[in-house]
Structures are given as structure tokens and as C-alpha cells.
N, C-alpha and C positions, 0 to 999 in steps of 0.2 A: 518535831521540826527543828531542823539544824540551820543555824546560820551563825556566821561570825566574820571576823576580820582574818581573812586568809593570808598567807604569806605572800602568794603571787599578788593578790590585790594590793597588799601594802606595798610591796615593790614597786608596781605601776604607778601607784599614787606619789609615792615618794619621787619617782623619777619625773613624773609630771610636774611636780611643785618644786623640784630643785631649782636653783638660780643656774642662770646661762653659765655652762662651762664647768659645772661640777655637780656632785651629788649632795642630797640632803645631808647636813651635819647630824649624827645622832648621839654624840657623846657629849656636846657642849651644854652649857647651863642656860642659855637663851631658848625660850619657846619658839617653836616654829610653826605657823599656821599651815596646815595641810589642805583642809576642805571646810567649806561652809554648807550647811543645810538649813534652809529656811522655810517656815509655815507663814505664810502671809495672808493677812485678811485682804479682801478687795476694798478698794477706796470709796469715796463718798457716792452714795447712790440715792436714787429717789427710793420713797418708802415701798416696801413690798405689800403693803395691805392695799384693798381695793379702795376706790372713791366712797363705795357704799359703807365700809366698814369705818373709814376715818369719819365719814358724815354721820354715823351713828355715834360715835364718841363725843363729837363736838358740833353745835350747829354753826359754828364759824366757817367762813370760807377758808379752806386750806389752801397754801400755796401750790402754785402751777409750776411743775417741774419741767425742764427742757428735754426729758427722756421719758421712755416708757416706765411704766411700774417696775420697780426693782432693778432698773438699769444704772450702770455707773454713768456719771455725767461726764461731760467734755473737763470740766473743772477737777472733778476727781480723779481723772486720769493725769492731769498735768501736776497735781499734788503728788500722786505716786512717783511720776518720773524726776519730780523735784526731790523726793527723798532718796531715791535710788541713785542720783548724780552724786549726792554726799556720799553714800555707801561705797560707790565706785571708787571715790578717792581713798576711802580706807583700804580697799582691796587692792588698788595698785600700789599703795605703800606696803602692804603685807606681801605681795608679790603673787597673788592670785590672779590679778589682770596685769597685762603689760602697761608699763609706765605711759605708753602713748599709742594711738591707732588701735584698730580692731583686734580683739581676741582672736586666737586660732579658733577655727571651728570646733565645736564639741566642749570648749571650755565652759561654757554657762548651759544649764539646763533648766527651762522653766516648765513645770507641769501643773496646768490649769483645770480646774472645773469647767464645766461646759457651758454655765451660764454666761450670759454677755457680760455681767459685772466682773466675773472672775477671769474670763477670757482677755477682756480688754485690759484688765489689770496686769495680767502677765505681760502683755504687749508694752504697757507703760513701764513695768519693771526693766524690760530689756531695752527700752527707749533711754532709761537713765544709766544702765550698766554699760550699754554698748551701742550708742546711737549709730543709726544708719548702717549696722554691720550685718543686717540680714537674718539675726536670730528671730525664731518664732517659738511661740509657746507649743508644747505637747498637749494635745486635747484628746480625750477619749471619745471619738465620734460616734463609737457603736452603741455604748450602754447608756441607757437614761432611766433613773439617774447615774451618774458615774459612781460605782461602789467603793471607789477609794476615798471619796468624800462623803458618802450617804450609803454606807454598808446596810444599815438597817431598812431604809427605804427601798434599797436594791434586792431585799429579800434574802441576805446571807445569813441573817439570824434575826431575833426578835427579843424584847425586852420581857422580863418576868415581872408581872405587875404587882405581885405580893412582894418581892424584893423591892421594886423601885418604891412602894407605898411606905415600907420600913425605913427606907433611906431619906424619904421625903415625907414624914409623917405629919398629920393633922397639927400637932402641938407646934412643930417647927414652922408651918406655914401661918399658924396664928402668931407665933413670935415675930416673924418677918412683917406681918401686917402691922404689928405694933410698934416695932422699932422703926420702920419706915413710915409711920403715918404722918409725920410732918412733911417731908417732901411729897408724898402722896397727895396730902391735902393741896399743897401749893400747885402740883399738876393740875388737879381737878379745877382748881380756880382758873388757872390759866386756860384750861378746855373750855370751862363752862358747863352749861346744862348738856347733857345728852339729848339725842333726839327722842321725841314722844315714843316712836317704835322701840328704841332700845330699852326705854324705861318700862313699857308694856311687856316685852319678851321676857325681863328679868322681875316682872310683878312688883315693880317700884313705881312709886307716884310720879306724875310729870314733874320735871324740873330735876329729876335725879342726875347725877354725875358718875363717871365711872368708878369713883371711890366708894360708892354705895353698894357695888356688886360684890358678895362673899367670893372668896378665892377657892378653886377646887383643882385638884390635880387630875388631869385628863390623860389617858392611854388611849391611842386610837389607831386605825389602819393596822389592824392585827398585831397591836402591841409593837409598832414599829415607829411610833411617834409618841412624844411626851411633851407636855406642856402646862403651865398654870394658867388657868382660865379666870376671869373676874379681876378684881382690882389691882392684885399684884402683876398679872400678865400683861393687862392693858397700860398700866402705869409704866411698867418696864419698857414696853414697846413705844409709848409716848415719849418717854425720856430720851431714848435714842433717836427718835424723829427729830427731837430738838436739836441733837448733837449733828444730825445730817444737814438740818436746815442752816445751822450755824456755820458748818464747814462750806456750805453752798454758796452763800450770801454773805455780803458785807454789812448787812444790818442785823439787829437782835433776832433771834428766833422766836417761835411762838406768838405770833402777831404782834411782836414788838416787846413782848414780856420778858423774854429770856436773853440776858447778856450773860457775859462770861461768869460772873458771881452767881446768877440764879443757875446757870447750867451746872457748875460745880456743886451746888446743893442738890439738883435733881439726879445727877448722874450715878449716885450710890444706889439708887432704886433700880436701875438697869443692871448695874455689875453684881448686886447682892442677888436679886432673883434669878439673873442669868447663871450665876455661879451655883445656887441651890440646885437647879435641874442638871445643868451640863457637867458638873463636876461631881455629881452622885455617882459613886464608884462604878455600879452597874451601867449606868447611863454612858458614862465616859468610856469604859471598856467596850461596850457594845457598838458604840459610834466611832471609837478612836483606834481599836486594835489594828485594823488593815492600815490604817495611816501611820500610825506609829511604827509598825514594821518596816514599811516602806521607807519612812525617814531613817530608821536604823541601818536598813541595807542600803541606802544611798551614802550614808555616812562611812560605812565599812566596806563598801567596793562589792556587795553582793546583790545590788538590784537587777531585777529581771532584764531591764534594757541596758545593754553595755554603753550606751551614750550617756546615761546618768552616772554610771560608774568612773566613766572618764572625765565628766566635768569636774571641775574645780569648785564652782558656785552652783548650787541646786536649789531652786525656789519652788515650793508647792504653793499654789494660790488657791485658797478656799474660802474660809468663812469664819465669823467669830466663834461659832459653834465648834468647829475643828480645834480651834487654838484652845479653848476652854477645855475640850475633852482631853487633849494631849497634856495640857497643863495639870488637869486632875490626876491623869494616869501617873505622871511623873513626879507629882507633888511639888509642882513650881507654882510661885507666887511672885508678883511684882506689883508696883505702883509707880507708873510713869509720873514725873511732877505735874502737877496740876489736875491729876485725874484720879477717880476712886480706885482703891485696891482691886487688882485684877481687870480693871477696865480695859478694853480692846477696841482703841480707836479705829477710825477707818485707815486702812493700808498699814496698821502696825503689824509687827511680825515677831514671831518667837524664833530665835536664831540659836542653832547649836553648831559649834565649831570643834573641829578635830584638830589637835596639837601634838607635836612631838618634843619632849623636853627630858634631857637625861635618859634617855633611851626608854621613856615612859609615853605610851600615847594617852592623851587626856581628852575629856570632854568639857566644854564650857558652855554655858547657857546665858543668853542675853534677851532682853525685850527691847526693841526700838520702834519707834513713832514719831509723830508729829506733835507738836504742843497746840492747845487751844489756839493760841494767838496766831500760829503759822497756818492752821486750817481756816481761819476766819479772815485772814490777811489777803486783801486783793493780790498782792505780789507774791503771796506764799513765802515770804521771808521767814527765816529762823532756822537755826541748827537742829539736826535730828536729836530727839531724845534717846539715850542709850542708859539701860540699867543693866548691870551684872546681876544674875538671880543666883541666889544662894541654892544649891542642890543639897537637899537634906540628907540624900542616903550615900554619899560619896566619902571618899577617903579625906585625909587632912590637908589637902592642897589649898594654900592661899585662903584659909579660914572657911573652907567647905565651897569655896566658888568653882573649884575645878575638881573632876572626877577622872578616874583611871577608865578607860575604854571597858574594862572587865566590870568596873562598877556599873557602867551604862548597861552593858550587855545583861547583866544579871537582873536589873531593875526591869528592863524591858521583857524579859522571859517571865518574871514574877506577875507582871500585871497584864499581860496579853490575854485576851479571851478566845482560845483557838477556834472555837465553833464560828467567829465572826471574821475570821482570816480566810481568804481564798487558797486553795491549793496553789503552792509554788511549784 
């Protein structure tokens, strides 16, 4: 498998990003931003669980959402647009977008998964970057699921159960249950007793809670899906639902019990359990190789679609699983202010940028997102959170925050799982 930054692609990229009236400077000390490639999560959505599942976790009446199950809400779309309006200001200052008016056709490319929540998030990103300019997300209308975002489910490869169980052993699961017992207990108290049917299903006495169900690692669908069942999995999902409720409405989540402080206590359940599964090396590589290669090719001008190579700003819109997979493969970690380590809030994004400085092509990584206050504020006010990410496998540029493009290429080649990548 051969890919890399060709001289022709670089020349085209430099010409496209040069200031009006001149070529890009290659000998100066100031870094020049050439291209941005982003992997974004969709915005605030309704729960993906069925009403029957939610009703089994708690006997309380769950909130009624304004959209169908798992769909982006209108408020979620507005939050996405608000964030990307702020990012557009940075991109205009950096020269990737014009100072005023619409960008030229092809300047921006958004590639979204086909779900409503990702498709509409892509539209909201474009509304923030180039309002009224006619840009549309690129969506694979043929394949379901889209193999770019779901290669395992699409049948391109499968997980090895023995490897996954070594990476997520019983001892590690028990350790997570113990270390997270406090917030899991708090979540169970908020949810209250589970349904009688739930308790009978798990051979527990009536009045049981989701915290009473032991955790087990489950691989299903011909080893193409993996998740934690039981207290860890349910508590992780419940914590995320509390975050989504907090972003959707201006009152506390969880039947009035989850304010900002409570949410900050509960969110580590989600991020810790989520990472244990989605950053496991074989899971991350199985799910993420196709997408990481596409992101690398988009950054280096070797993408299959010429429109993506031409674009100065490329945004892939997927899911938090995709970001965790790529973060795991690249060894990247972050903690946005107010969130748990590696938390991926709605509409947050992993940003890779290509720079030229002193004749050296560099890669930089950053995580961006919105604060809990912004998500909750009816007016959606607040500055975008931005955190530069230390890249552990790169050269000595600025204390490890910048890498040469060669560093990046070598890392991608090292972590790709070839059998999980489609033929190019």
C-alpha cells in the first residue's frame, strides 16, 4: 500500500493556499497553515436506545425529545453552527477562508456518515463556515452502513475475540467497576429501581437497579461489534444521556437531579468505559484504519476524490466511537476544560492541521468543543474550547506538539490494519 505527499500534490496545495499575488513562502521562520482535516462528532441528539430499553433501566418517565430516536435536534444543529462560526473566524485569519464573502467552490469538503444526525451535523458545519454559500455534505448513498465510518459492520474485517479479551480482561473490567463505584452508585440512585422485567431477566430481586447487574464483555454479529453489558455499559450510556439532556434543555438533567456539578461527577463513567472498549488496540485498528487512512490521504493530497484534495478545509462527520478509535491509534489524549479525560462532547472534533515552517511540513493536533455552560445556555454563548494535543511519537517541535509529516506517515503505516482497509 503506497501513499504519501507527492510533489505535484504539494505544489497544488501550496498554490491554492498562497496569499493573493504571490506563492507560499518556504524559507521563512513563520509557520503557514496549509490545510485542516477534521473528524467531528455529531451534535446533541436524542437517545439511541428504544423507549422499552430506557423504561427497563428506570421506572420514571423519561423526557420526550422533539425528534425521533437517535436524531440530531434542532438545538443540536444550532450549537454546531455556533461553534463553526467561531472556527470560521480563525480560518479567515489563517487564510484558508476568504476575509469576506463565500469561499470559492471546492474550498470546503464535508464528508458525513449517512445517519440523520451526522448528515444534518454536516449541514450545520457548513452553515457555520460558509452560510448561504451552497456547500453540501458528501454522503455515501449506496452503502449501508457506510464502510468509512463502520468498516466492521460493513463486513470488511472482523475482530478476533481472543485478542479483544486479552486487551479487555476480566480483571480490568472488575477494576473499572471498583474505581467507578461512586458515580455508578449516584447514577443508580438517580435512575431509581429498574423495571420488574429487567430484574427478572437478570435473576435479581424486584427493586434492583442497573448497578446490580454484573458486567460482561460481549462480541456479537460475527465478531463485528463489541461492547460491555451490565452495570458498566448501562451506566456509561446513562451518563451520556444526562449530558445530552443537559445540552438540549435549560433545566437540570436526570429528572432535575443532574446539574453541572453532578454531571462532572458522572461523566468519567462514560469516558472511562468508552475508552476501555474503543481504544483497545485491536478494536481501534479494526474500526479506525479505513478512516485514518482517508484522513491522512485528505491531509496529504492523495484522497480518491479530487474535490477533497483541492479543499483547504476537510471535515469528516462521524461519531464519538470514530474519534476514540483514531485517538487510540495515534496515541492522542486530551481533556477539554470541565470535562473528563478523553471525553468527546457533542459536536467536538479532533483537528489535524498541515503547516509549512522552515521548509519542513509539520502536523499539529488539537481538540475543540463547547463547554458545558455553552451546551446548556439557551443563547449558546461561550468561546470554543481549544486544546493543543501533545503527540507522543513526533520530533522535538515545540515540546512535542508538532510533528513532521514524515513522523505522521510512519505512525499511520505502523498502526493501520491492512485487511480492514478497502482496495485503493
